[in-house]
N, CA, C and O atoms as a GROMACS GRO file, in nm:
protein
  300
    1MET      N    1   1.725   4.644  -6.215
    1MET     CA    2   1.660   4.621  -6.332
    1MET      C    3   1.601   4.747  -6.398
    1MET      O    4   1.536   4.828  -6.332
    2VAL      N    5   1.624   4.760  -6.517
    2VAL     CA    6   1.582   4.880  -6.601
    2VAL      C    7   1.440   4.866  -6.640
    2VAL      O    8   1.407   4.768  -6.707
    3VAL      N    9   1.350   4.958  -6.603
    3VAL     CA   10   1.217   4.934  -6.648
    3VAL      C   11   1.197   5.039  -6.771
    3VAL      O   12   1.226   5.158  -6.763
    4ALA      N   13   1.143   4.975  -6.887
    4ALA     CA   14   1.136   5.042  -7.007
    4ALA      C   15   1.005   5.134  -6.998
    4ALA      O   16   1.002   5.244  -7.054
    5LEU      N   17   0.910   5.088  -6.935
    5LEU     CA   18   0.777   5.167  -6.926
    5LEU      C   19   0.703   5.127  -6.801
    5LEU      O   20   0.705   5.012  -6.758
    6GLU      N   21   0.633   5.233  -6.741
    6GLU     CA   22   0.558   5.213  -6.623
    6GLU      C   23   0.414   5.259  -6.654
    6GLU      O   24   0.393   5.364  -6.716
    7ILE      N   25   0.320   5.183  -6.611
    7ILE     CA   26   0.179   5.202  -6.639
    7ILE      C   27   0.105   5.216  -6.504
    7ILE      O   28   0.131   5.134  -6.417
    8ASP      N   29   0.017   5.311  -6.479
    8ASP     CA   30  -0.063   5.319  -6.371
    8ASP      C   31  -0.212   5.276  -6.397
    8ASP      O   32  -0.288   5.344  -6.465
    9ALA      N   33  -0.245   5.158  -6.337
    9ALA     CA   34  -0.384   5.116  -6.372
    9ALA      C   35  -0.457   5.118  -6.238
    9ALA      O   36  -0.556   5.047  -6.224
   10LEU      N   37  -0.414   5.195  -6.141
   10LEU     CA   38  -0.488   5.205  -6.016
   10LEU      C   39  -0.630   5.259  -6.032
   10LEU      O   40  -0.652   5.361  -6.098
   11GLY      N   41  -0.725   5.188  -5.972
   11GLY     CA   42  -0.865   5.231  -5.985
   11GLY      C   43  -0.932   5.159  -6.097
   11GLY      O   44  -1.055   5.162  -6.106
   12LEU      N   45  -0.859   5.093  -6.184
   12LEU     CA   46  -0.930   5.032  -6.299
   12LEU      C   47  -0.970   4.891  -6.253
   12LEU      O   48  -0.906   4.834  -6.165
   13ARG      N   49  -1.068   4.839  -6.309
   13ARG     CA   50  -1.113   4.702  -6.282
   13ARG      C   51  -1.108   4.613  -6.399
   13ARG      O   52  -1.101   4.661  -6.513
   14CYS      N   53  -1.111   4.480  -6.376
   14CYS     CA   54  -1.085   4.382  -6.477
   14CYS      C   55  -1.190   4.412  -6.589
   14CYS      O   56  -1.305   4.444  -6.558
   15PRO      N   57  -1.153   4.400  -6.715
   15PRO     CA   58  -1.021   4.352  -6.765
   15PRO      C   59  -0.914   4.467  -6.797
   15PRO      O   60  -0.810   4.439  -6.858
   16LEU      N   61  -0.942   4.598  -6.753
   16LEU     CA   62  -0.866   4.698  -6.792
   16LEU      C   63  -0.717   4.693  -6.757
   16LEU      O   64  -0.636   4.734  -6.840
   17PRO      N   65  -0.679   4.648  -6.644
   17PRO     CA   66  -0.528   4.639  -6.613
   17PRO      C   67  -0.470   4.540  -6.711
   17PRO      O   68  -0.361   4.576  -6.756
   18VAL      N   69  -0.514   4.429  -6.753
   18VAL     CA   70  -0.458   4.340  -6.853
   18VAL      C   71  -0.463   4.415  -6.988
   18VAL      O   72  -0.361   4.411  -7.058
   19LEU      N   73  -0.568   4.480  -7.029
   19LEU     CA   74  -0.563   4.550  -7.154
   19LEU      C   75  -0.459   4.654  -7.173
   19LEU      O   76  -0.394   4.667  -7.277
   20ARG      N   77  -0.444   4.735  -7.057
   20ARG     CA   78  -0.332   4.834  -7.051
   20ARG      C   79  -0.206   4.770  -7.059
   20ARG      O   80  -0.119   4.824  -7.128
   21ALA      N   81  -0.177   4.655  -6.995
   21ALA     CA   82  -0.050   4.581  -6.997
   21ALA      C   83  -0.021   4.545  -7.146
   21ALA      O   84   0.087   4.575  -7.199
   22ARG      N   85  -0.119   4.482  -7.210
   22ARG     CA   86  -0.109   4.435  -7.346
   22ARG      C   87  -0.064   4.552  -7.440
   22ARG      O   88   0.025   4.537  -7.524
   23LYS      N   89  -0.126   4.660  -7.420
   23LYS     CA   90  -0.113   4.774  -7.508
   23LYS      C   91   0.043   4.830  -7.484
   23LYS      O   92   0.119   4.857  -7.577
   24ALA      N   93   0.074   4.841  -7.354
   24ALA     CA   94   0.211   4.893  -7.322
   24ALA      C   95   0.314   4.805  -7.358
   24ALA      O   96   0.421   4.854  -7.394
   25LEU      N   97   0.298   4.673  -7.354
   25LEU     CA   98   0.408   4.566  -7.396
   25LEU      C   99   0.421   4.570  -7.545
   25LEU      O  100   0.526   4.528  -7.595
   26ALA      N  101   0.326   4.617  -7.620
   26ALA     CA  102   0.335   4.617  -7.766
   26ALA      C  103   0.421   4.740  -7.802
   26ALA      O  104   0.473   4.745  -7.913
   27GLN      N  105   0.438   4.839  -7.711
   27GLN     CA  106   0.512   4.962  -7.735
   27GLN      C  107   0.666   4.943  -7.698
   27GLN      O  108   0.751   5.024  -7.735
   28ILE      N  109   0.696   4.832  -7.622
   28ILE     CA  110   0.844   4.826  -7.582
   28ILE      C  111   0.903   4.695  -7.672
   28ILE      O  112   0.832   4.607  -7.720
   29ASP      N  113   1.042   4.706  -7.681
   29ASP     CA  114   1.099   4.603  -7.751
   29ASP      C  115   1.100   4.475  -7.672
   29ASP      O  116   1.081   4.474  -7.551
   30PRO      N  117   1.121   4.369  -7.743
   30PRO     CA  118   1.128   4.229  -7.679
   30PRO      C  119   1.239   4.235  -7.577
   30PRO      O  120   1.346   4.289  -7.606
   31GLY      N  121   1.215   4.176  -7.452
   31GLY     CA  122   1.313   4.174  -7.353
   31GLY      C  123   1.304   4.301  -7.259
   31GLY      O  124   1.364   4.307  -7.151
   32GLY      N  125   1.232   4.390  -7.303
   32GLY     CA  126   1.200   4.522  -7.217
   32GLY      C  127   1.114   4.481  -7.097
   32GLY      O  128   1.052   4.375  -7.095
   33VAL      N  129   1.114   4.564  -7.001
   33VAL     CA  130   1.041   4.536  -6.875
   33VAL      C  131   0.939   4.640  -6.858
   33VAL      O  132   0.967   4.760  -6.869
   34LEU      N  133   0.819   4.597  -6.831
   34LEU     CA  134   0.703   4.679  -6.789
   34LEU      C  135   0.675   4.673  -6.643
   34LEU      O  136   0.668   4.564  -6.585
   35ARG      N  137   0.660   4.790  -6.579
   35ARG     CA  138   0.605   4.786  -6.445
   35ARG      C  139   0.467   4.846  -6.439
   35ARG      O  140   0.444   4.961  -6.476
   36LEU      N  141   0.372   4.761  -6.391
   36LEU     CA  142   0.226   4.794  -6.403
   36LEU      C  143   0.182   4.807  -6.252
   36LEU      O  144   0.210   4.718  -6.171
   37TRP      N  145   0.117   4.914  -6.221
   37TRP     CA  146   0.055   4.927  -6.093
   37TRP      C  147  -0.094   4.907  -6.099
   37TRP      O  148  -0.160   4.961  -6.188
   38ALA      N  149  -0.149   4.829  -6.005
   38ALA     CA  150  -0.290   4.805  -6.009
   38ALA      C  151  -0.347   4.783  -5.870
   38ALA      O  152  -0.267   4.744  -5.784
   39ASP      N  153  -0.466   4.800  -5.839
   39ASP     CA  154  -0.525   4.767  -5.717
   39ASP      C  155  -0.654   4.679  -5.722
   39ASP      O  156  -0.726   4.663  -5.624
   40ASP      N  157  -0.677   4.625  -5.841
   40ASP     CA  158  -0.787   4.532  -5.852
   40ASP      C  159  -0.745   4.393  -5.804
   40ASP      O  160  -0.643   4.337  -5.845
   41PRO      N  161  -0.827   4.345  -5.719
   41PRO     CA  162  -0.788   4.206  -5.661
   41PRO      C  163  -0.777   4.103  -5.769
   41PRO      O  164  -0.694   4.013  -5.754
   42MET      N  165  -0.850   4.107  -5.873
   42MET     CA  166  -0.842   4.004  -5.984
   42MET      C  167  -0.715   4.022  -6.062
   42MET      O  168  -0.682   3.932  -6.139
   43ALA      N  169  -0.636   4.134  -6.050
   43ALA     CA  170  -0.518   4.149  -6.132
   43ALA      C  171  -0.417   4.038  -6.078
   43ALA      O  172  -0.332   3.989  -6.152
   44MET      N  173  -0.429   4.007  -5.961
   44MET     CA  174  -0.325   3.904  -5.906
   44MET      C  175  -0.347   3.763  -5.980
   44MET      O  176  -0.253   3.684  -5.988
   45ILE      N  177  -0.460   3.736  -6.030
   45ILE     CA  178  -0.490   3.619  -6.116
   45ILE      C  179  -0.463   3.649  -6.259
   45ILE      O  180  -0.387   3.579  -6.326
   46ASP      N  181  -0.524   3.753  -6.307
   46ASP     CA  182  -0.532   3.795  -6.445
   46ASP      C  183  -0.391   3.819  -6.508
   46ASP      O  184  -0.357   3.765  -6.612
   47ILE      N  185  -0.312   3.904  -6.436
   47ILE     CA  186  -0.181   3.943  -6.486
   47ILE      C  187  -0.092   3.812  -6.514
   47ILE      O  188  -0.045   3.799  -6.628
   48PRO      N  189  -0.067   3.722  -6.423
   48PRO     CA  190   0.025   3.615  -6.452
   48PRO      C  191  -0.042   3.521  -6.559
   48PRO      O  192   0.030   3.467  -6.643
   49HIS      N  193  -0.170   3.501  -6.558
   49HIS     CA  194  -0.242   3.427  -6.664
   49HIS      C  195  -0.221   3.486  -6.796
   49HIS      O  196  -0.197   3.414  -6.893
   50PHE      N  197  -0.231   3.627  -6.807
   50PHE     CA  198  -0.211   3.685  -6.936
   50PHE      C  199  -0.071   3.663  -6.985
   50PHE      O  200  -0.050   3.633  -7.102
   51CYS      N  201   0.030   3.678  -6.893
   51CYS     CA  202   0.172   3.657  -6.936
   51CYS      C  203   0.193   3.515  -6.990
   51CYS      O  204   0.254   3.496  -7.095
   52ARG      N  205   0.144   3.417  -6.917
   52ARG     CA  206   0.154   3.283  -6.965
   52ARG      C  207   0.104   3.261  -7.103
   52ARG      O  208   0.170   3.200  -7.186
   53GLU      N  209  -0.023   3.314  -7.127
   53GLU     CA  210  -0.092   3.293  -7.248
   53GLU      C  211  -0.029   3.370  -7.358
   53GLU      O  212  -0.031   3.324  -7.472
   54ALA      N  213   0.033   3.494  -7.330
   54ALA     CA  214   0.085   3.576  -7.445
   54ALA      C  215   0.236   3.557  -7.465
   54ALA      O  216   0.294   3.617  -7.555
   55GLY      N  217   0.300   3.473  -7.381
   55GLY     CA  218   0.442   3.451  -7.402
   55GLY      C  219   0.534   3.550  -7.336
   55GLY      O  220   0.649   3.568  -7.378
   56HIS      N  221   0.487   3.614  -7.235
   56HIS     CA  222   0.564   3.716  -7.161
   56HIS      C  223   0.603   3.660  -7.038
   56HIS      O  224   0.531   3.574  -6.986
   57GLU      N  225   0.731   3.705  -6.973
   57GLU     CA  226   0.774   3.658  -6.851
   57GLU      C  227   0.724   3.735  -6.732
   57GLU      O  228   0.755   3.853  -6.718
   58PHE      N  229   0.647   3.672  -6.645
   58PHE     CA  230   0.603   3.735  -6.521
   58PHE      C  231   0.720   3.724  -6.426
   58PHE      O  232   0.756   3.617  -6.377
   59ILE      N  233   0.778   3.841  -6.401
   59ILE     CA  234   0.897   3.847  -6.318
   59ILE      C  235   0.870   3.852  -6.174
   59ILE      O  236   0.933   3.778  -6.098
   60ALA      N  237   0.776   3.938  -6.128
   60ALA     CA  238   0.740   3.948  -5.988
   60ALA      C  239   0.615   4.030  -5.965
   60ALA      O  240   0.566   4.102  -6.052
   61MET      N  241   0.566   4.016  -5.847
   61MET     CA  242   0.451   4.106  -5.803
   61MET      C  243   0.477   4.136  -5.655
   61MET      O  244   0.508   4.047  -5.577
   62GLU      N  245   0.464   4.265  -5.618
   62GLU     CA  246   0.486   4.303  -5.484
   62GLU      C  247   0.376   4.398  -5.441
   62GLU      O  248   0.331   4.484  -5.517
   63GLU      N  249   0.335   4.378  -5.322
   63GLU     CA  250   0.228   4.472  -5.264
   63GLU      C  251   0.284   4.590  -5.194
   63GLU      O  252   0.379   4.576  -5.116
   64ARG      N  253   0.236   4.696  -5.214
   64ARG     CA  254   0.267   4.823  -5.138
   64ARG      C  255   0.155   4.916  -5.120
   64ARG      O  256   0.095   4.957  -5.219
   65ASP      N  257   0.119   4.955  -4.996
   65ASP     CA  258   0.021   5.047  -4.966
   65ASP      C  259  -0.111   5.012  -5.026
   65ASP      O  260  -0.174   5.104  -5.078
   66GLY      N  261  -0.165   4.888  -5.027
   66GLY     CA  262  -0.291   4.847  -5.073
   66GLY      C  263  -0.294   4.828  -5.228
   66GLY      O  264  -0.400   4.801  -5.284
   67ALA      N  265  -0.184   4.841  -5.292
   67ALA     CA  266  -0.174   4.823  -5.429
   67ALA      C  267  -0.070   4.720  -5.452
   67ALA      O  268   0.001   4.678  -5.361
   68GLN      N  269  -0.062   4.675  -5.589
   68GLN     CA  270   0.044   4.585  -5.626
   68GLN      C  271   0.119   4.643  -5.757
   68GLN      O  272   0.061   4.708  -5.844
   69PHE      N  273   0.252   4.612  -5.759
   69PHE     CA  274   0.309   4.638  -5.883
   69PHE      C  275   0.363   4.512  -5.941
   69PHE      O  276   0.415   4.429  -5.866
   70TYR      N  277   0.354   4.492  -6.078
   70TYR     CA  278   0.385   4.381  -6.141
   70TYR      C  279   0.493   4.410  -6.235
   70TYR      O  280   0.485   4.510  -6.306
   71LEU      N  281   0.601   4.324  -6.243
   71LEU     CA  282   0.711   4.337  -6.342
   71LEU      C  283   0.687   4.232  -6.444
   71LEU      O  284   0.667   4.115  -6.411
   72ILE      N  285   0.690   4.274  -6.574
   72ILE     CA  286   0.666   4.182  -6.687
   72ILE      C  287   0.771   4.206  -6.793
   72ILE      O  288   0.795   4.320  -6.834
   73ARG      N  289   0.831   4.102  -6.836
   73ARG     CA  290   0.934   4.113  -6.936
   73ARG      C  291   0.874   4.072  -7.074
   73ARG      O  292   0.826   3.959  -7.089
   74ARG      N  293   0.876   4.162  -7.174
   74ARG     CA  294   0.809   4.134  -7.302
   74ARG      C  295   0.879   4.010  -7.363
   74ARG      O  296   1.002   4.003  -7.366
   75GLY      N  297   0.805   3.918  -7.408
   75GLY     CA  298   0.845   3.792  -7.473
   75GLY      C  299   0.876   3.817  -7.627
   75GLY      O  300   0.911   3.723  -7.699
   0.00000   0.00000   0.00000
């Protein structure tokens, strides 16, 4: 999978990871994929919810070394 943009939101707390995701998704073409790194526990709830509400596809979340990365396809 080709990632169009990668955002580091490590160390940021709610709602900043979602706000960074929203801003980044606006910069890429529809169908493009964003990879977002975050370590805020609330992001596990907030990111999928944001995707549903905004019409983006939540592809996956994976945990690595105490952080998570999220793959989101712009709707």
